[in-house]
All heavy atoms as a GROMACS GRO file, in nm:
protein
  568
    1MET      N    1  -6.311  -3.572 -13.579
    1MET     CA    2  -6.332  -3.699 -13.649
    1MET      C    3  -6.435  -3.779 -13.567
    1MET      O    4  -6.419  -3.798 -13.449
    1MET     CB    5  -6.201  -3.774 -13.659
    1MET     CG    6  -6.218  -3.905 -13.723
    1MET     SD    7  -6.062  -3.996 -13.753
    1MET     CE    8  -6.034  -4.070 -13.594
    2THR      N    9  -6.534  -3.829 -13.636
    2THR     CA   10  -6.633  -3.914 -13.566
    2THR      C   11  -6.583  -4.057 -13.567
    2THR      O   12  -6.506  -4.100 -13.654
    2THR     CB   13  -6.770  -3.908 -13.639
    2THR    OG1   14  -6.752  -3.959 -13.771
    2THR    CG2   15  -6.825  -3.767 -13.644
    3GLU      N   16  -6.627  -4.129 -13.468
    3GLU     CA   17  -6.584  -4.268 -13.455
    3GLU      C   18  -6.650  -4.354 -13.563
    3GLU      O   19  -6.770  -4.342 -13.589
    3GLU     CB   20  -6.622  -4.326 -13.316
    3GLU     CG   21  -6.567  -4.462 -13.293
    3GLU     CD   22  -6.583  -4.504 -13.151
    3GLU    OE1   23  -6.552  -4.430 -13.060
    3GLU    OE2   24  -6.632  -4.617 -13.129
    4PRO      N   25  -6.573  -4.437 -13.633
    4PRO     CA   26  -6.628  -4.520 -13.734
    4PRO      C   27  -6.733  -4.617 -13.682
    4PRO      O   28  -6.732  -4.652 -13.566
    4PRO     CB   29  -6.506  -4.600 -13.787
    4PRO     CG   30  -6.390  -4.521 -13.748
    4PRO     CD   31  -6.429  -4.451 -13.619
    5GLU      N   32  -6.826  -4.654 -13.771
    5GLU     CA   33  -6.938  -4.739 -13.726
    5GLU      C   34  -6.898  -4.883 -13.694
    5GLU      O   35  -6.974  -4.953 -13.628
    5GLU     CB   36  -7.050  -4.733 -13.829
    5GLU     CG   37  -7.022  -4.806 -13.958
    5GLU     CD   38  -6.971  -4.716 -14.071
    5GLU    OE1   39  -6.929  -4.604 -14.044
    5GLU    OE2   40  -6.973  -4.763 -14.186
    6LEU      N   41  -6.784  -4.924 -13.747
    6LEU     CA   42  -6.734  -5.059 -13.718
    6LEU      C   43  -6.606  -5.055 -13.644
    6LEU      O   44  -6.531  -4.961 -13.660
    6LEU     CB   45  -6.712  -5.131 -13.851
    6LEU     CG   46  -6.827  -5.169 -13.943
    6LEU    CD1   47  -6.776  -5.227 -14.073
    6LEU    CD2   48  -6.915  -5.268 -13.871
    7SER      N   49  -6.580  -5.158 -13.566
    7SER     CA   50  -6.446  -5.171 -13.507
    7SER      C   51  -6.342  -5.193 -13.617
    7SER      O   52  -6.378  -5.237 -13.729
    7SER     CB   53  -6.442  -5.285 -13.407
    7SER     OG   54  -6.447  -5.411 -13.476
    8TYR      N   55  -6.218  -5.165 -13.586
    8TYR     CA   56  -6.113  -5.191 -13.684
    8TYR      C   57  -6.114  -5.334 -13.728
    8TYR      O   58  -6.104  -5.367 -13.847
    8TYR     CB   59  -5.977  -5.152 -13.621
    8TYR     CG   60  -5.859  -5.192 -13.711
    8TYR    CD1   61  -5.826  -5.112 -13.817
    8TYR    CD2   62  -5.791  -5.311 -13.688
    8TYR    CE1   63  -5.724  -5.152 -13.905
    8TYR    CE2   64  -5.686  -5.345 -13.772
    8TYR     CZ   65  -5.654  -5.269 -13.879
    8TYR     OH   66  -5.552  -5.303 -13.964
    9GLU      N   67  -6.124  -5.425 -13.633
    9GLU     CA   68  -6.118  -5.569 -13.662
    9GLU      C   69  -6.231  -5.611 -13.753
    9GLU      O   70  -6.211  -5.689 -13.847
    9GLU     CB   71  -6.118  -5.650 -13.531
    9GLU     CG   72  -5.992  -5.631 -13.449
    9GLU     CD   73  -5.984  -5.504 -13.365
    9GLU    OE1   74  -6.085  -5.431 -13.361
    9GLU    OE2   75  -5.877  -5.477 -13.310
   10LYS      N   76  -6.352  -5.565 -13.726
   10LYS     CA   77  -6.471  -5.603 -13.808
   10LYS      C   78  -6.455  -5.544 -13.950
   10LYS      O   79  -6.481  -5.612 -14.045
   10LYS     CB   80  -6.597  -5.552 -13.746
   10LYS     CG   81  -6.636  -5.625 -13.618
   10LYS     CD   82  -6.685  -5.763 -13.648
   10LYS     CE   83  -6.734  -5.829 -13.521
   10LYS     NZ   84  -6.770  -5.968 -13.538
   11ALA      N   85  -6.410  -5.419 -13.956
   11ALA     CA   86  -6.393  -5.355 -14.088
   11ALA      C   87  -6.285  -5.430 -14.169
   11ALA      O   88  -6.302  -5.450 -14.290
   11ALA     CB   89  -6.358  -5.209 -14.073
   12ARG      N   90  -6.179  -5.465 -14.105
   12ARG     CA   91  -6.068  -5.536 -14.171
   12ARG      C   92  -6.113  -5.672 -14.218
   12ARG      O   93  -6.085  -5.711 -14.332
   12ARG     CB   94  -5.948  -5.549 -14.078
   12ARG     CG   95  -5.827  -5.611 -14.140
   12ARG     CD   96  -5.709  -5.609 -14.046
   12ARG     NE   97  -5.594  -5.676 -14.103
   12ARG     CZ   98  -5.574  -5.808 -14.102
   12ARG    NH1   99  -5.665  -5.885 -14.042
   12ARG    NH2  100  -5.470  -5.858 -14.156
   13GLU      N  101  -6.185  -5.746 -14.135
   13GLU     CA  102  -6.238  -5.879 -14.174
   13GLU      C  103  -6.326  -5.868 -14.294
   13GLU      O  104  -6.319  -5.947 -14.389
   13GLU     CB  105  -6.314  -5.943 -14.061
   13GLU     CG  106  -6.228  -5.992 -13.945
   13GLU     CD  107  -6.310  -6.041 -13.828
   13GLU    OE1  108  -6.431  -6.064 -13.843
   13GLU    OE2  109  -6.253  -6.051 -13.719
   14GLU      N  110  -6.420  -5.772 -14.293
   14GLU     CA  111  -6.510  -5.751 -14.407
   14GLU      C  112  -6.435  -5.712 -14.531
   14GLU      O  113  -6.464  -5.759 -14.641
   14GLU     CB  114  -6.620  -5.652 -14.371
   14GLU     CG  115  -6.728  -5.644 -14.479
   14GLU     CD  116  -6.839  -5.550 -14.448
   14GLU    OE1  117  -6.858  -5.510 -14.331
   14GLU    OE2  118  -6.911  -5.512 -14.544
   15LEU      N  119  -6.334  -5.624 -14.514
   15LEU     CA  120  -6.254  -5.580 -14.627
   15LEU      C  121  -6.183  -5.698 -14.692
   15LEU      O  122  -6.178  -5.713 -14.817
   15LEU     CB  123  -6.154  -5.473 -14.583
   15LEU     CG  124  -6.060  -5.417 -14.694
   15LEU    CD1  125  -6.139  -5.359 -14.811
   15LEU    CD2  126  -5.970  -5.313 -14.632
   16ILE      N  127  -6.129  -5.788 -14.612
   16ILE     CA  128  -6.060  -5.906 -14.662
   16ILE      C  129  -6.159  -5.990 -14.745
   16ILE      O  130  -6.127  -6.038 -14.853
   16ILE     CB  131  -5.998  -5.989 -14.547
   16ILE    CG1  132  -5.877  -5.911 -14.491
   16ILE    CG2  133  -5.961  -6.129 -14.593
   16ILE    CD1  134  -5.824  -5.969 -14.360
   17ALA      N  135  -6.280  -6.008 -14.694
   17ALA     CA  136  -6.380  -6.085 -14.762
   17ALA      C  137  -6.418  -6.022 -14.895
   17ALA      O  138  -6.436  -6.089 -14.998
   17ALA     CB  139  -6.505  -6.103 -14.674
   18VAL      N  140  -6.430  -5.888 -14.898
   18VAL     CA  141  -6.462  -5.816 -15.019
   18VAL      C  142  -6.353  -5.834 -15.122
   18VAL      O  143  -6.377  -5.865 -15.239
   18VAL     CB  144  -6.488  -5.666 -14.991
   18VAL    CG1  145  -6.486  -5.583 -15.119
   18VAL    CG2  146  -6.621  -5.647 -14.915
   19VAL      N  147  -6.229  -5.818 -15.083
   19VAL     CA  148  -6.113  -5.833 -15.172
   19VAL      C  149  -6.112  -5.979 -15.228
   19VAL      O  150  -6.095  -5.999 -15.350
   19VAL     CB  151  -5.984  -5.798 -15.102
   19VAL    CG1  152  -5.862  -5.839 -15.189
   19VAL    CG2  153  -5.978  -5.650 -15.071
   20GLN      N  154  -6.132  -6.076 -15.142
   20GLN     CA  155  -6.136  -6.214 -15.187
   20GLN      C  156  -6.243  -6.237 -15.292
   20GLN      O  157  -6.224  -6.307 -15.390
   20GLN     CB  158  -6.151  -6.307 -15.070
   20GLN     CG  159  -6.024  -6.318 -14.985
   20GLN     CD  160  -6.044  -6.400 -14.859
   20GLN    OE1  161  -6.155  -6.422 -14.812
   20GLN    NE2  162  -5.935  -6.443 -14.799
   21ARG      N  163  -6.360  -6.180 -15.264
   21ARG     CA  164  -6.473  -6.193 -15.359
   21ARG      C  165  -6.439  -6.128 -15.494
   21ARG      O  166  -6.466  -6.187 -15.599
   21ARG     CB  167  -6.601  -6.134 -15.300
   21ARG     CG  168  -6.720  -6.139 -15.387
   21ARG     CD  169  -6.779  -6.279 -15.398
   21ARG     NE  170  -6.900  -6.275 -15.477
   21ARG     CZ  171  -6.910  -6.328 -15.600
   21ARG    NH1  172  -6.810  -6.388 -15.657
   21ARG    NH2  173  -7.026  -6.322 -15.664
   22LEU      N  174  -6.380  -6.013 -15.490
   22LEU     CA  175  -6.344  -5.945 -15.612
   22LEU      C  176  -6.239  -6.020 -15.689
   22LEU      O  177  -6.245  -6.036 -15.811
   22LEU     CB  178  -6.299  -5.800 -15.586
   22LEU     CG  179  -6.404  -5.703 -15.548
   22LEU    CD1  180  -6.345  -5.571 -15.498
   22LEU    CD2  181  -6.494  -5.673 -15.673
   23GLU      N  182  -6.140  -6.072 -15.615
   23GLU     CA  183  -6.026  -6.144 -15.680
   23GLU      C  184  -6.075  -6.277 -15.737
   23GLU      O  185  -6.015  -6.325 -15.833
   23GLU     CB  186  -5.913  -6.166 -15.579
   23GLU     CG  187  -5.838  -6.041 -15.551
   23GLU     CD  188  -5.723  -6.058 -15.454
   23GLU    OE1  189  -5.722  -6.164 -15.382
   23GLU    OE2  190  -5.636  -5.973 -15.450
   24SER      N  191  -6.178  -6.337 -15.681
   24SER     CA  192  -6.222  -6.465 -15.732
   24SER      C  193  -6.292  -6.454 -15.868
   24SER      O  194  -6.299  -6.547 -15.945
   24SER     CB  195  -6.318  -6.530 -15.634
   24SER     OG  196  -6.446  -6.462 -15.633
   25GLY      N  197  -6.337  -6.332 -15.900
   25GLY     CA  198  -6.400  -6.307 -16.029
   25GLY      C  199  -6.537  -6.372 -16.038
   25GLY      O  200  -6.586  -6.432 -15.942
   26GLY      N  201  -6.599  -6.358 -16.150
   26GLY     CA  202  -6.728  -6.422 -16.172
   26GLY      C  203  -6.847  -6.341 -16.128
   26GLY      O  204  -6.964  -6.378 -16.160
   27ALA      N  205  -6.828  -6.236 -16.053
   27ALA     CA  206  -6.940  -6.156 -16.009
   27ALA      C  207  -6.985  -6.066 -16.123
   27ALA      O  208  -6.901  -6.016 -16.200
   27ALA     CB  209  -6.904  -6.069 -15.889
   28PRO      N  210  -7.115  -6.045 -16.140
   28PRO     CA  211  -7.161  -5.951 -16.236
   28PRO      C  212  -7.105  -5.811 -16.216
   28PRO      O  213  -7.066  -5.778 -16.104
   28PRO     CB  214  -7.314  -5.951 -16.223
   28PRO     CG  215  -7.347  -6.071 -16.138
   28PRO     CD  216  -7.222  -6.104 -16.060
   29LEU      N  217  -7.103  -5.734 -16.320
   29LEU     CA  218  -7.044  -5.596 -16.313
   29LEU      C  219  -7.104  -5.515 -16.202
   29LEU      O  220  -7.030  -5.453 -16.123
   29LEU     CB  221  -7.060  -5.524 -16.447
   29LEU     CG  222  -7.005  -5.383 -16.452
   29LEU    CD1  223  -6.855  -5.382 -16.421
   29LEU    CD2  224  -7.033  -5.321 -16.588
   30GLU      N  225  -7.234  -5.513 -16.190
   30GLU     CA  226  -7.298  -5.430 -16.088
   30GLU      C  227  -7.259  -5.473 -15.948
   30GLU      O  228  -7.230  -5.392 -15.862
   30GLU     CB  229  -7.452  -5.433 -16.102
   30GLU     CG  230  -7.525  -5.341 -16.010
   30GLU     CD  231  -7.489  -5.191 -16.025
   30GLU    OE1  232  -7.461  -5.148 -16.138
   30GLU    OE2  233  -7.493  -5.120 -15.922
   31GLU      N  234  -7.253  -5.604 -15.922
   31GLU     CA  235  -7.212  -5.654 -15.794
   31GLU      C  236  -7.063  -5.619 -15.769
   31GLU      O  237  -7.027  -5.581 -15.655
   31GLU     CB  238  -7.232  -5.808 -15.784
   31GLU     CG  239  -7.194  -5.863 -15.648
   31GLU     CD  240  -7.209  -6.012 -15.643
   31GLU    OE1  241  -7.266  -6.074 -15.730
   31GLU    OE2  242  -7.155  -6.068 -15.544
   32SER      N  243  -6.984  -5.630 -15.869
   32SER     CA  244  -6.841  -5.595 -15.855
   32SER      C  245  -6.825  -5.448 -15.820
   32SER      O  246  -6.741  -5.413 -15.732
   32SER     CB  247  -6.766  -5.625 -15.984
   32SER     OG  248  -6.759  -5.762 -16.010
   33LEU      N  249  -6.900  -5.361 -15.879
   33LEU     CA  250  -6.897  -5.219 -15.850
   33LEU      C  251  -6.939  -5.193 -15.707
   33LEU      O  252  -6.879  -5.116 -15.635
   33LEU     CB  253  -6.983  -5.143 -15.946
   33LEU     CG  254  -6.930  -5.129 -16.090
   33LEU    CD1  255  -7.033  -5.064 -16.177
   33LEU    CD2  256  -6.800  -5.053 -16.093
   34GLN      N  257  -7.044  -5.262 -15.662
   34GLN     CA  258  -7.091  -5.247 -15.521
   34GLN      C  259  -6.987  -5.296 -15.424
   34GLN      O  260  -6.962  -5.237 -15.323
   34GLN     CB  261  -7.223  -5.320 -15.502
   34GLN     CG  262  -7.337  -5.256 -15.575
   34GLN     CD  263  -7.466  -5.336 -15.570
   34GLN    OE1  264  -7.468  -5.451 -15.526
   34GLN    NE2  265  -7.578  -5.278 -15.617
   35LEU      N  266  -6.923  -5.406 -15.460
   35LEU     CA  267  -6.817  -5.462 -15.372
   35LEU      C  268  -6.700  -5.364 -15.368
   35LEU      O  269  -6.643  -5.340 -15.259
   35LEU     CB  270  -6.768  -5.596 -15.424
   35LEU     CG  271  -6.862  -5.716 -15.402
   35LEU    CD1  272  -6.821  -5.835 -15.485
   35LEU    CD2  273  -6.866  -5.748 -15.252
   36TRP      N  274  -6.664  -5.308 -15.478
   36TRP     CA  275  -6.554  -5.209 -15.485
   36TRP      C  276  -6.586  -5.092 -15.397
   36TRP      O  277  -6.500  -5.047 -15.316
   36TRP     CB  278  -6.529  -5.165 -15.626
   36TRP     CG  279  -6.421  -5.065 -15.636
   36TRP    CD1  280  -6.431  -4.930 -15.630
   36TRP    CD2  281  -6.281  -5.090 -15.648
   36TRP    NE1  282  -6.310  -4.869 -15.637
   36TRP    CE2  283  -6.215  -4.967 -15.649
   36TRP    CE3  284  -6.205  -5.206 -15.656
   36TRP    CZ2  285  -6.076  -4.956 -15.661
   36TRP    CZ3  286  -6.070  -5.195 -15.668
   36TRP    CH2  287  -6.006  -5.071 -15.669
   37GLU      N  288  -6.711  -5.039 -15.409
   37GLU     CA  289  -6.748  -4.924 -15.328
   37GLU      C  290  -6.743  -4.955 -15.180
   37GLU      O  291  -6.700  -4.875 -15.098
   37GLU     CB  292  -6.888  -4.873 -15.372
   37GLU     CG  293  -6.885  -4.810 -15.505
   37GLU     CD  294  -7.030  -4.785 -15.564
   37GLU    OE1  295  -7.125  -4.838 -15.508
   37GLU    OE2  296  -7.035  -4.712 -15.665
   38ARG      N  297  -6.793  -5.074 -15.141
   38ARG     CA  298  -6.790  -5.113 -15.002
   38ARG      C  299  -6.647  -5.128 -14.955
   38ARG      O  300  -6.614  -5.092 -14.841
   38ARG     CB  301  -6.870  -5.244 -14.982
   38ARG     CG  302  -6.873  -5.290 -14.838
   38ARG     CD  303  -6.941  -5.189 -14.747
   38ARG     NE  304  -6.944  -5.237 -14.610
   38ARG     CZ  305  -6.962  -5.165 -14.501
   38ARG    NH1  306  -6.975  -5.031 -14.519
   38ARG    NH2  307  -6.961  -5.216 -14.384
   39GLY      N  308  -6.562  -5.186 -15.040
   39GLY     CA  309  -6.422  -5.196 -15.004
   39GLY      C  310  -6.357  -5.063 -14.979
   39GLY      O  311  -6.281  -5.047 -14.884
   40GLU      N  312  -6.390  -4.965 -15.058
   40GLU     CA  313  -6.341  -4.828 -15.036
   40GLU      C  314  -6.388  -4.773 -14.902
   40GLU      O  315  -6.311  -4.710 -14.828
   40GLU     CB  316  -6.386  -4.735 -15.152
   40GLU     CG  317  -6.313  -4.763 -15.283
   40GLU     CD  318  -6.169  -4.727 -15.282
   40GLU    OE1  319  -6.127  -4.629 -15.214
   40GLU    OE2  320  -6.091  -4.796 -15.350
   41GLN      N  321  -6.514  -4.795 -14.871
   41GLN     CA  322  -6.566  -4.749 -14.739
   41GLN      C  323  -6.495  -4.817 -14.624
   41GLN      O  324  -6.456  -4.752 -14.524
   41GLN     CB  325  -6.717  -4.781 -14.726
   41GLN     CG  326  -6.806  -4.702 -14.822
   41GLN     CD  327  -6.948  -4.756 -14.821
   41GLN    OE1  328  -6.974  -4.868 -14.781
   41GLN    NE2  329  -7.042  -4.669 -14.871
   42LEU      N  330  -6.474  -4.948 -14.637
   42LEU     CA  331  -6.406  -5.023 -14.533
   42LEU      C  332  -6.264  -4.980 -14.516
   42LEU      O  333  -6.213  -4.966 -14.401
   42LEU     CB  334  -6.416  -5.173 -14.560
   42LEU     CG  335  -6.558  -5.231 -14.552
   42LEU    CD1  336  -6.566  -5.366 -14.618
   42LEU    CD2  337  -6.608  -5.236 -14.407
   43ALA      N  338  -6.193  -4.954 -14.629
   43ALA     CA  339  -6.056  -4.908 -14.621
   43ALA      C  340  -6.049  -4.773 -14.547
   43ALA      O  341  -5.958  -4.748 -14.470
   43ALA     CB  342  -5.996  -4.900 -14.761
   44LYS      N  343  -6.145  -4.688 -14.575
   44LYS     CA  344  -6.149  -4.558 -14.510
   44LYS      C  345  -6.170  -4.571 -14.357
   44LYS      O  346  -6.106  -4.506 -14.280
   44LYS     CB  347  -6.259  -4.472 -14.571
   44LYS     CG  348  -6.269  -4.335 -14.515
   44LYS     CD  349  -6.374  -4.251 -14.582
   44LYS     CE  350  -6.382  -4.113 -14.524
   44LYS     NZ  351  -6.484  -4.029 -14.587
   45ILE      N  352  -6.259  -4.661 -14.320
   45ILE     CA  353  -6.285  -4.686 -14.177
   45ILE      C  354  -6.155  -4.738 -14.110
   45ILE      O  355  -6.120  -4.690 -14.003
   45ILE     CB  356  -6.400  -4.787 -14.161
   45ILE    CG1  357  -6.531  -4.724 -14.201
   45ILE    CG2  358  -6.405  -4.840 -14.016
   45ILE    CD1  359  -6.650  -4.821 -14.215
   46CYS      N  360  -6.092  -4.832 -14.174
   46CYS     CA  361  -5.964  -4.886 -14.120
   46CYS      C  362  -5.862  -4.776 -14.104
   46CYS      O  363  -5.793  -4.766 -14.001
   46CYS     CB  364  -5.910  -5.000 -14.208
   46CYS     SG  365  -6.005  -5.153 -14.195
   47GLN      N  366  -5.851  -4.688 -14.207
   47GLN     CA  367  -5.752  -4.580 -14.201
   47GLN      C  368  -5.785  -4.483 -14.089
   47GLN      O  369  -5.698  -4.433 -14.022
   47GLN     CB  370  -5.746  -4.509 -14.334
   47GLN     CG  371  -5.629  -4.412 -14.342
   47GLN     CD  372  -5.497  -4.483 -14.329
   47GLN    OE1  373  -5.465  -4.574 -14.401
   47GLN    NE2  374  -5.418  -4.438 -14.231
   48GLN      N  375  -5.914  -4.454 -14.066
   48GLN     CA  376  -5.955  -4.365 -13.959
   48GLN      C  377  -5.910  -4.426 -13.823
   48GLN      O  378  -5.861  -4.356 -13.737
   48GLN     CB  379  -6.106  -4.347 -13.957
   48GLN     CG  380  -6.157  -4.256 -14.066
   48GLN     CD  381  -6.309  -4.251 -14.067
   48GLN    OE1  382  -6.378  -4.341 -14.023
   48GLN    NE2  383  -6.363  -4.144 -14.121
   49TRP      N  384  -5.931  -4.557 -13.802
   49TRP     CA  385  -5.887  -4.620 -13.681
   49TRP      C  386  -5.737  -4.610 -13.662
   49TRP      O  387  -5.687  -4.582 -13.554
   49TRP     CB  388  -5.933  -4.766 -13.678
   49TRP     CG  389  -6.073  -4.784 -13.631
   49TRP    CD1  390  -6.174  -4.830 -13.710
   49TRP    CD2  391  -6.126  -4.764 -13.499
   49TRP    NE1  392  -6.290  -4.833 -13.634
   49TRP    CE2  393  -6.264  -4.797 -13.507
   49TRP    CE3  394  -6.074  -4.723 -13.382
   49TRP    CZ2  395  -6.347  -4.786 -13.396
   49TRP    CZ3  396  -6.153  -4.714 -13.269
   49TRP    CH2  397  -6.291  -4.746 -13.277
   50LEU      N  398  -5.664  -4.640 -13.772
   50LEU     CA  399  -5.518  -4.634 -13.762
   50LEU      C  400  -5.467  -4.491 -13.737
   50LEU      O  401  -5.374  -4.470 -13.660
   50LEU     CB  402  -5.455  -4.690 -13.891
   50LEU     CG  403  -5.477  -4.838 -13.912
   50LEU    CD1  404  -5.431  -4.879 -14.053
   50LEU    CD2  405  -5.410  -4.921 -13.808
   51ASP      N  406  -5.528  -4.392 -13.800
   51ASP     CA  407  -5.491  -4.250 -13.779
   51ASP      C  408  -5.518  -4.214 -13.634
   51ASP      O  409  -5.436  -4.143 -13.571
   51ASP     CB  410  -5.567  -4.158 -13.874
   51ASP     CG  411  -5.527  -4.170 -14.020
   51ASP    OD1  412  -5.418  -4.231 -14.050
   51ASP    OD2  413  -5.602  -4.123 -14.105
   52GLY      N  414  -5.632  -4.259 -13.580
   52GLY     CA  415  -5.662  -4.229 -13.440
   52GLY      C  416  -5.564  -4.292 -13.343
   52GLY      O  417  -5.521  -4.232 -13.246
   53ALA      N  418  -5.529  -4.417 -13.375
   53ALA     CA  419  -5.429  -4.485 -13.288
   53ALA      C  420  -5.296  -4.414 -13.295
   53ALA      O  421  -5.227  -4.399 -13.192
   53ALA     CB  422  -5.416  -4.627 -13.332
   54GLU      N  423  -5.255  -4.374 -13.415
   54GLU     CA  424  -5.127  -4.305 -13.430
   54GLU      C  425  -5.127  -4.171 -13.353
   54GLU      O  426  -5.029  -4.140 -13.286
   54GLU     CB  427  -5.100  -4.274 -13.575
   54GLU     CG  428  -4.967  -4.209 -13.606
   54GLU     CD  429  -4.940  -4.190 -13.754
   54GLU    OE1  430  -5.038  -4.182 -13.831
   54GLU    OE2  431  -4.822  -4.178 -13.790
   55ALA      N  432  -5.238  -4.102 -13.359
   55ALA     CA  433  -5.248  -3.976 -13.282
   55ALA      C  434  -5.242  -4.002 -13.134
   55ALA      O  435  -5.179  -3.922 -13.060
   55ALA     CB  436  -5.379  -3.903 -13.318
   56ARG      N  437  -5.303  -4.106 -13.086
   56ARG     CA  438  -5.302  -4.140 -12.942
   56ARG      C  439  -5.160  -4.173 -12.901
   56ARG      O  440  -5.116  -4.133 -12.792
   56ARG     CB  441  -5.397  -4.253 -12.912
   56ARG     CG  442  -5.542  -4.207 -12.919
   56ARG     CD  443  -5.636  -4.324 -12.903
   56ARG     NE  444  -5.626  -4.386 -12.769
   56ARG     CZ  445  -5.690  -4.497 -12.734
   56ARG    NH1  446  -5.766  -4.557 -12.821
   56ARG    NH2  447  -5.674  -4.544 -12.613
   57VAL      N  448  -5.087  -4.251 -12.981
   57VAL     CA  449  -4.949  -4.288 -12.945
   57VAL      C  450  -4.865  -4.160 -12.943
   57VAL      O  451  -4.784  -4.138 -12.852
   57VAL     CB  452  -4.893  -4.391 -13.048
   57VAL    CG1  453  -4.745  -4.404 -13.031
   57VAL    CG2  454  -4.963  -4.522 -13.027
   58ALA      N  455  -4.879  -4.074 -13.043
   58ALA     CA  456  -4.803  -3.949 -13.048
   58ALA      C  457  -4.830  -3.863 -12.927
   58ALA      O  458  -4.740  -3.801 -12.869
   58ALA     CB  459  -4.833  -3.873 -13.176
   59ALA      N  460  -4.958  -3.855 -12.887
   59ALA     CA  461  -4.994  -3.775 -12.769
   59ALA      C  462  -4.934  -3.835 -12.645
   59ALA      O  463  -4.888  -3.761 -12.558
   59ALA     CB  464  -5.148  -3.767 -12.758
   60ALA      N  465  -4.937  -3.967 -12.632
   60ALA     CA  466  -4.881  -4.030 -12.515
   60ALA      C  467  -4.729  -4.006 -12.509
   60ALA      O  468  -4.673  -3.981 -12.400
   60ALA     CB  469  -4.909  -4.181 -12.515
   61LYS      N  470  -4.661  -4.015 -12.626
   61LYS     CA  471  -4.519  -3.992 -12.623
   61LYS      C  472  -4.486  -3.846 -12.590
   61LYS      O  473  -4.393  -3.818 -12.516
   61LYS     CB  474  -4.463  -4.026 -12.766
   61LYS     CG  475  -4.456  -4.170 -12.793
   61LYS     CD  476  -4.414  -4.198 -12.935
   61LYS     CE  477  -4.265  -4.212 -12.941
   61LYS     NZ  478  -4.221  -4.251 -13.082
   62SER      N  479  -4.569  -3.754 -12.636
   62SER     CA  480  -4.552  -3.615 -12.606
   62SER      C  481  -4.574  -3.586 -12.460
   62SER      O  482  -4.496  -3.515 -12.397
   62SER     CB  483  -4.647  -3.533 -12.690
   62SER     OG  484  -4.637  -3.393 -12.657
   63ASP      N  485  -4.676  -3.647 -12.401
   63ASP     CA  486  -4.704  -3.634 -12.260
   63ASP      C  487  -4.586  -3.687 -12.177
   63ASP      O  488  -4.545  -3.629 -12.079
   63ASP     CB  489  -4.833  -3.706 -12.220
   63ASP     CG  490  -4.958  -3.634 -12.269
   63ASP    OD1  491  -4.946  -3.518 -12.317
   63ASP    OD2  492  -5.066  -3.697 -12.266
   64ARG      N  493  -4.538  -3.803 -12.217
   64ARG     CA  494  -4.427  -3.864 -12.146
   64ARG      C  495  -4.301  -3.778 -12.151
   64ARG      O  496  -4.232  -3.755 -12.057
   64ARG     CB  497  -4.396  -4.005 -12.200
   64ARG     CG  498  -4.294  -4.079 -12.117
   64ARG     CD  499  -4.254  -4.208 -12.171
   64ARG     NE  500  -4.165  -4.184 -12.283
   64ARG     CZ  501  -4.148  -4.264 -12.385
   64ARG    NH1  502  -4.211  -4.378 -12.393
   64ARG    NH2  503  -4.067  -4.235 -12.482
   65ALA      N  504  -4.276  -3.722 -12.273
   65ALA     CA  505  -4.159  -3.638 -12.294
   65ALA      C  506  -4.171  -3.510 -12.206
   65ALA      O  507  -4.073  -3.464 -12.146
   65ALA     CB  508  -4.138  -3.602 -12.439
   66GLY      N  509  -4.292  -3.457 -12.199
   66GLY     CA  510  -4.312  -3.340 -12.120
   66GLY      C  511  -4.304  -3.365 -11.974
   66GLY      O  512  -4.255  -3.282 -11.895
   67ALA      N  513  -4.348  -3.482 -11.932
   67ALA     CA  514  -4.341  -3.515 -11.790
   67ALA      C  515  -4.203  -3.539 -11.738
   67ALA      O  516  -4.171  -3.506 -11.623
   67ALA     CB  517  -4.427  -3.642 -11.764
   68ASP      N  518  -4.116  -3.597 -11.823
   68ASP     CA  519  -3.980  -3.624 -11.773
   68ASP      C  520  -3.876  -3.519 -11.822
   68ASP      O  521  -3.758  -3.534 -11.798
   68ASP     CB  522  -3.936  -3.767 -11.805
   68ASP     CG  523  -3.919  -3.795 -11.952
   68ASP    OD1  524  -3.915  -3.699 -12.032
   68ASP    OD2  525  -3.908  -3.916 -11.989
   69GLY      N  526  -3.927  -3.422 -11.901
   69GLY     CA  527  -3.840  -3.312 -11.942
   69GLY      C  528  -3.750  -3.347 -12.061
   69GLY      O  529  -3.670  -3.266 -12.104
   70SER      N  530  -3.768  -3.468 -12.116
   70SER     CA  531  -3.688  -3.504 -12.231
   70SER      C  532  -3.767  -3.485 -12.357
   70SER      O  533  -3.884  -3.469 -12.357
   70SER     CB  534  -3.643  -3.651 -12.224
   70SER     OG  535  -3.753  -3.737 -12.230
   71ASP      N  536  -3.692  -3.480 -12.470
   71ASP     CA  537  -3.754  -3.472 -12.600
   71ASP      C  538  -3.728  -3.600 -12.672
   71ASP      O  539  -3.616  -3.627 -12.719
   71ASP     CB  540  -3.691  -3.353 -12.675
   71ASP     CG  541  -3.765  -3.320 -12.805
   71ASP    OD1  542  -3.859  -3.392 -12.835
   71ASP    OD2  543  -3.724  -3.223 -12.871
   72ASP      N  544  -3.828  -3.687 -12.682
   72ASP     CA  545  -3.816  -3.823 -12.731
   72ASP      C  546  -3.851  -3.831 -12.878
   72ASP      O  547  -3.922  -3.924 -12.919
   72ASP     CB  548  -3.903  -3.917 -12.647
   72ASP     CG  549  -3.867  -4.060 -12.665
   72ASP    OD1  550  -3.750  -4.090 -12.701
   72ASP    OD2  551  -3.957  -4.146 -12.646
   73ARG      N  552  -3.806  -3.740 -12.961
   73ARG     CA  553  -3.840  -3.744 -13.101
   73ARG      C  554  -3.746  -3.839 -13.174
   73ARG      O  555  -3.629  -3.850 -13.145
   73ARG     CB  556  -3.828  -3.605 -13.167
   73ARG     CG  557  -3.927  -3.512 -13.116
   73ARG     CD  558  -3.919  -3.381 -13.185
   73ARG     NE  559  -4.000  -3.280 -13.111
   73ARG     CZ  560  -3.985  -3.149 -13.124
   73ARG    NH1  561  -3.892  -3.102 -13.203
   73ARG    NH2  562  -4.060  -3.070 -13.054
   74SER      N  563  -3.805  -3.912 -13.271
   74SER     CA  564  -3.723  -4.007 -13.347
   74SER      C  565  -3.695  -3.952 -13.483
   74SER      O  566  -3.769  -3.891 -13.544
   74SER     CB  567  -3.798  -4.138 -13.362
   74SER     OG  568  -3.827  -4.196 -13.241
   0.00000   0.00000   0.00000
């Protein structure tokens, strides 16, 4: 997985702005479609960051469990 071009925080902020713009209505159809597409891209970036963070936490838990000989599965 390649690192997303935006930080999680920047992507989330922009996604919020896109959603607010779409929810406010009044945008022409073409602009609305472009906003929707950008929102989809931003949601994907956010999900990549979250998936990466989840993998890092799982790896750290696995390393910790291996180091102390316990199995810390929930």
